[in-house]
C-alpha positions, 0 to 999 in steps of 0.5 A, a space after each residue: 499500500 502506498 503512503 497516500 492510500 494509507 492516509 485516505 484510508 485513515 480519512 474514511 474511517 476516523 474511528 480507528 484512527 482515534 482512541 476512545 475516551 477513557 473515563 469512568 462514566 459509560 457512554 451511551 451506546 453502552 448504557 442503551 446495550 446493557 440487558 438490565 436498561 433494556 429490560 426497564 426501557 421495555 417495562 416503561 414502554 408497556 406501562 405507558 402504552 397501558 396507560 395510553 389504552 386505559 385513558 382512550 377506554 375512559 374517554 369512550 366510557 365517559 362519552 357513552 355514558 353521557 349520551 345513554 344516561 341523562 342525570 336526575 333533575 336535568 330536564 333541558 338541553 341545550 341547542 345551539 343556534 348560529 349566533 346564540 344557545 337557549 335551554 329548551 325544556 325536554 318533555 317527560 318520557 310518557 308525553 306524546 312523540 309527535 305534535 302537530 303544529 297547523 301552518 297556513 296552506 302552502 306555508 313553508 317553514 324558513 326558520 326555528 329558533 328556540 327561545 330563553 322562556 321555553 317557547 320556540 319561534 317559527 317563521 314561515 313563508 307562505 302565498 300571503 307573505 312572511 309570518 311568524 309563531 310562538 309555539 310552547 315547547 311542552 304542549 305544542 299550543 300556538 301562543 302568538 301569531 304574526 303576519 308581515 304584509 307590505 303596506 299600501 303607500 
């Protein structure tokens, strides 16, 4: 081998040329490759994995509980609208499932807004113009009715 080839070989593999640091503290590779440390890291990974699985199970169980069971004493739900949210009374379990609210003939509902007092505001459009009704959410009774008609100029 020539002198230049030997120098290039030393530059390509510098770890062969340099000596390892002499210290009492073991380096990272020897610490990681130690069997006791590897076993400890494996146990740590397994325990943390169990915690993650238990956390997900807890979240899923809480969501299922809240969707299936309504706590006693809560008889209102919150419906969120575009700008505000208002509590709306939830009818008891033995109440009628369907309530029929009669609109004028040919009317189309444009908007429904829950109100804070437990009523529902319904805006509708028919052949005569726009109208609004206030309906009691518990009984389905129409409390007030408005009709907006164009005025004569």
